[in-house]
Backbone bond lengths (Angstrom), bond angles and torsions (degrees), N, CA, C in turn:
res aa  C-N    CA-C-N  psi(-1)  N-CA   C-N-CA  omega(-1)  CA-C   N-CA-C  phi
1 M - - - 1.453 - - 1.529 108.71 -
2 S 1.312 116.43 136.73 1.454 120.28 -178.39 1.530 110.85 -78.97
3 K 1.323 113.74 162.59 1.457 120.47 -179.91 1.531 110.28 -66.14
4 M 1.332 115.66 140.02 1.455 121.25 -179.07 1.531 109.59 -71.17
5 T 1.325 116.77 132.51 1.464 120.98 176.08 1.526 109.21 -77.88
6 N 1.318 116.42 166.94 1.468 120.32 176.86 1.521 110.99 -60.57
7 K 1.337 115.87 -38.27 1.469 119.91 178.60 1.528 110.00 -63.25
8 D 1.338 116.75 -45.02 1.463 120.58 177.84 1.525 110.84 -62.47
9 F 1.336 116.14 -43.49 1.465 120.54 -179.78 1.524 110.39 -58.88
10 N 1.327 116.58 -46.13 1.470 119.99 -179.98 1.521 111.73 -64.39
11 A 1.326 117.27 -37.75 1.464 120.29 177.66 1.529 110.45 -65.61
12 H 1.336 117.28 -41.94 1.467 121.00 177.13 1.531 110.28 -61.73
13 K 1.316 115.50 -43.17 1.463 120.60 -179.34 1.532 110.74 -62.25
14 L 1.324 117.25 -42.81 1.463 120.68 178.57 1.525 111.38 -66.71
15 F 1.322 116.76 -38.92 1.458 121.10 177.67 1.526 109.83 -59.45
16 L 1.324 116.80 -49.27 1.470 120.72 -179.02 1.524 111.45 -69.10
17 K 1.325 117.47 -32.08 1.466 120.95 176.65 1.524 110.36 -63.75
18 T 1.327 116.54 -36.78 1.460 120.63 177.01 1.521 110.07 -58.95
19 L 1.325 116.78 -43.00 1.469 121.32 -178.89 1.529 113.15 -76.71
20 S 1.328 117.75 -21.39 1.462 119.45 -174.37 1.523 113.60 -82.26
21 N 1.322 117.98 -8.22 1.454 121.28 177.82 1.527 109.42 -81.51
22 E 1.317 117.16 126.52 1.467 121.50 -174.95 1.527 112.60 -59.12
23 T 1.323 117.46 -44.76 1.465 119.99 -179.04 1.518 110.34 -61.98
24 R 1.326 116.85 -49.75 1.463 119.39 -178.52 1.521 111.50 -62.17
25 L 1.323 117.28 -40.23 1.464 119.92 179.78 1.531 111.01 -65.56
26 L 1.319 117.60 -40.51 1.466 120.56 177.83 1.527 111.64 -66.64
27 V 1.331 117.30 -36.82 1.462 120.56 176.26 1.525 109.51 -63.83
28 L 1.332 116.91 -44.71 1.467 120.02 177.74 1.522 110.93 -60.87
29 E 1.310 116.72 -43.05 1.464 120.48 179.36 1.533 110.62 -62.94
30 S 1.320 117.03 -38.90 1.453 121.01 177.70 1.532 111.24 -61.20
31 L 1.321 115.87 -38.45 1.466 120.80 -177.88 1.528 113.19 -77.84
32 R 1.328 117.18 -8.92 1.469 119.04 178.69 1.519 112.00 -64.57
33 S 1.326 117.48 -31.10 1.469 119.86 -177.83 1.526 112.02 -77.49
34 N 1.322 117.53 -39.64 1.454 121.73 178.26 1.528 110.09 -175.94
35 P 1.340 116.88 161.25 1.471 120.05 177.57 1.530 110.76 -61.62
36 K 1.340 115.46 149.88 1.466 120.29 -176.73 1.516 110.62 -149.15
37 S 1.315 114.32 160.48 1.465 121.51 172.47 1.531 108.67 -87.78
38 V 1.327 115.39 168.94 1.463 120.30 176.16 1.525 110.31 -56.04
39 G 1.324 116.46 -45.44 1.470 120.87 -178.63 1.513 112.90 -61.50
40 E 1.318 116.87 -39.20 1.472 120.46 179.04 1.528 110.75 -67.73
41 I 1.324 116.46 -40.80 1.469 120.05 178.19 1.523 109.62 -66.31
42 R 1.331 116.20 -44.14 1.462 121.27 179.31 1.523 111.06 -57.56
43 A 1.325 116.35 -46.18 1.462 120.76 -179.36 1.528 111.24 -64.75
44 E 1.319 116.87 -41.74 1.461 120.54 -179.40 1.525 112.10 -65.24
45 L 1.333 116.64 -41.59 1.467 120.48 -174.95 1.525 113.05 -91.60
46 G 1.328 117.06 -16.44 1.465 120.07 -179.17 1.521 112.96 74.02
47 F 1.329 117.29 25.58 1.459 122.37 -179.95 1.523 109.97 -97.87
48 E 1.327 115.36 161.56 1.457 120.59 171.14 1.526 108.52 -66.05
49 Q 1.319 115.81 148.98 1.465 119.94 -179.06 1.529 111.35 -59.81
50 S 1.327 116.95 -38.30 1.465 119.74 -178.84 1.532 111.67 -63.90
51 R 1.325 116.63 -35.33 1.472 120.81 178.16 1.529 110.46 -64.57
52 V 1.329 116.27 -45.13 1.465 120.92 179.31 1.527 109.84 -66.13
53 S 1.321 117.06 -46.15 1.463 121.12 -178.73 1.525 111.36 -60.67
54 H 1.316 116.38 -42.44 1.468 120.86 179.14 1.531 110.05 -62.11
55 G 1.327 116.76 -44.59 1.465 120.59 178.77 1.518 111.61 -63.60
56 L 1.327 116.82 -43.32 1.461 120.91 179.48 1.522 112.42 -65.13
57 K 1.311 116.40 -35.69 1.471 119.92 178.22 1.529 109.83 -60.04
58 C 1.314 116.56 -46.41 1.461 121.38 177.63 1.526 110.83 -63.31
59 L 1.330 116.45 -48.78 1.468 121.19 -177.67 1.524 111.75 -61.12
60 H 1.321 116.93 -37.96 1.462 120.02 178.49 1.528 110.32 -71.51
61 N 1.311 116.90 -45.56 1.460 121.50 179.90 1.533 111.46 -59.25
62 C 1.327 116.39 -35.95 1.468 121.80 -177.36 1.525 112.89 -89.59
63 G 1.331 118.09 1.66 1.455 121.90 174.80 1.515 115.85 83.68
64 F 1.322 117.82 13.44 1.460 120.98 179.83 1.527 111.68 -80.79
65 V 1.338 116.56 -31.29 1.464 120.36 179.50 1.521 110.05 -128.51
66 D 1.320 114.52 153.04 1.458 122.90 173.55 1.519 107.42 -105.94
67 V 1.325 116.28 157.15 1.461 120.21 179.63 1.523 109.35 -135.31
68 E 1.323 114.73 139.31 1.464 122.05 175.01 1.522 107.99 -127.47
69 K 1.313 115.85 143.08 1.464 120.09 177.35 1.516 109.62 -92.04
70 E 1.342 114.46 132.91 1.469 122.63 172.66 1.520 105.92 -123.21
71 G 1.312 115.58 92.70 1.462 118.73 -173.59 1.516 108.76 66.79
72 K 1.329 116.39 -124.06 1.464 120.71 178.05 1.531 112.14 -87.74
73 R 1.316 116.37 -13.87 1.473 120.61 -177.88 1.526 110.93 -84.66
74 R 1.309 114.77 149.77 1.458 121.87 172.36 1.520 106.99 -112.25
75 I 1.307 116.08 129.63 1.457 121.32 179.99 1.526 108.00 -109.97
76 Y 1.327 115.31 124.40 1.463 122.14 -176.78 1.522 109.93 -101.96
77 S 1.318 115.00 142.92 1.463 121.48 176.09 1.522 108.75 -143.09
78 L 1.331 115.74 157.40 1.466 120.03 177.45 1.520 109.86 -67.10
79 N 1.304 116.08 145.88 1.457 121.75 173.43 1.525 106.62 -65.13
80 N 1.334 116.39 111.35 1.468 119.17 -173.24 1.524 113.42 -80.15
81 R 1.317 117.67 -10.08 1.459 120.23 178.18 1.526 112.25 -82.95
82 T 1.325 117.40 -33.94 1.469 119.35 -175.21 1.527 114.18 -124.86
83 I 1.317 118.30 -43.06 1.466 120.64 -171.39 1.525 112.23 -78.06
84 I 1.326 118.52 -40.49 1.469 119.57 177.23 1.536 110.82 -61.29
85 P 1.346 118.80 -47.57 1.477 117.80 176.15 1.535 112.67 -62.75
86 L 1.328 116.54 -34.52 1.464 119.66 177.84 1.523 110.83 -62.24
87 F 1.329 117.67 -45.56 1.464 120.24 178.94 1.525 111.56 -64.27
88 D 1.317 117.45 -34.03 1.468 119.86 175.32 1.532 110.55 -62.40
89 I 1.325 116.73 -41.43 1.469 121.18 178.04 1.527 110.58 -67.25
90 I 1.323 116.40 -42.66 1.471 120.33 178.21 1.528 109.88 -61.13
91 D 1.330 117.28 -43.50 1.473 121.04 178.58 1.528 110.74 -58.81
92 R 1.331 117.06 -43.89 1.467 120.06 179.26 1.525 110.90 -64.08
93 H 1.317 116.61 -40.35 1.466 120.69 178.90 1.531 110.33 -63.75
94 I 1.320 116.60 -45.07 1.472 120.56 -179.40 1.519 110.77 -65.42
95 T 1.323 116.89 -38.50 1.470 119.76 177.25 1.524 110.07 -58.59
96 K 1.312 116.27 -42.63 1.463 120.58 -177.60 1.532 112.75 -80.48
97 Y 1.324 117.58 -40.35 1.470 120.55 -171.51 1.530 114.44 -115.64
98 G 1.333 118.08 7.95 1.461 121.22 -178.42 1.518 114.64 -51.77
99 P 1.351 118.59 -46.82 1.466 118.84 178.81 1.530 112.71 -60.78
100 R 1.311 117.05 -34.01 1.458 120.10 178.67 1.527 110.90 -71.17
101 L 1.314 116.41 -35.97 1.465 119.59 175.70 1.532 110.16 -63.50
102 A 1.333 115.19 -43.13 1.469 120.85 -177.14 1.520 112.54 -65.88
103 T 1.328 117.79 -24.55 1.465 120.17 -177.44 1.528 112.95 -108.37
104 C 1.320 117.80 6.85 1.463 121.47 179.66 1.533 109.54 -68.69
105 E 1.320 116.12 120.78 1.472 120.36 -177.43 1.524 111.80 -65.15
106 T 1.302 117.86 -35.22 1.462 120.71 178.57 1.518 110.70 -64.32
107 L 1.327 116.50 -43.91 1.457 119.69 178.37 1.523 111.64 -70.42
108 A 1.312 117.96 -27.98 1.467 121.08 176.68 1.523 109.59 -60.89
109 D 1.332 116.93 -37.39 1.460 120.32 176.45 1.518 110.64 -62.85
110 V 1.316 116.95 -40.34 1.458 121.54 178.19 1.522 109.75 -65.24
111 K 1.343 117.25 -42.50 1.471 120.94 179.49 1.518 110.29 -61.57
112 T 1.333 117.80 -39.39 1.456 121.69 179.97 1.524 110.03 -63.34
113 V 1.332 117.37 -45.14 1.462 121.47 178.35 1.516 109.62 -63.35
114 A 1.338 118.08 -44.37 1.464 121.53 -179.13 1.531 110.80 -63.65
115 S 1.334 118.27 -40.99 1.459 119.68 -179.19 1.527 110.49 -67.87
116 R 1.335 118.27 -33.65 1.465 120.58 175.68 1.517 110.45 -64.81
117 E 1.350 117.27 -39.03 1.461 120.86 179.04 1.522 110.66 -65.02
118 V 1.318 118.17 -39.38 1.463 122.43 179.21 1.515 109.42 -66.10
119 E 1.344 117.40 -40.64 1.459 121.35 -179.42 1.521 111.01 -62.69
120 R 1.353 118.04 -33.77 1.456 122.17 -178.95 1.517 112.28 -70.38
121 K 1.321 117.84 -25.23 1.484 121.51 -175.48 1.480 112.52 -76.34
């Protein structure tokens, strides 16, 4: 495999940044069971509609979700060509390495920062 260019590195970083946002990740997880409208996702997650809509806008723009119009409603689904297989790979990785992720000292620092941010809200 050849060395990653700066352009590739930045694209990888943006891809992972998309997944690292809690709202976007929860929206993606919600869509794993079946396609849904903004209202259905909002009700399931208990978020404000604007929070869900903002997350979906990013996810759609970045190719993580597809959207179809049904009358006035928009129905969102996971991109079945790339994102569904990616989540299958992530699930396999977590099954095998989940305990190591949970005990990683570097990630524990991230969890501490994230929990402080949640406490402030």
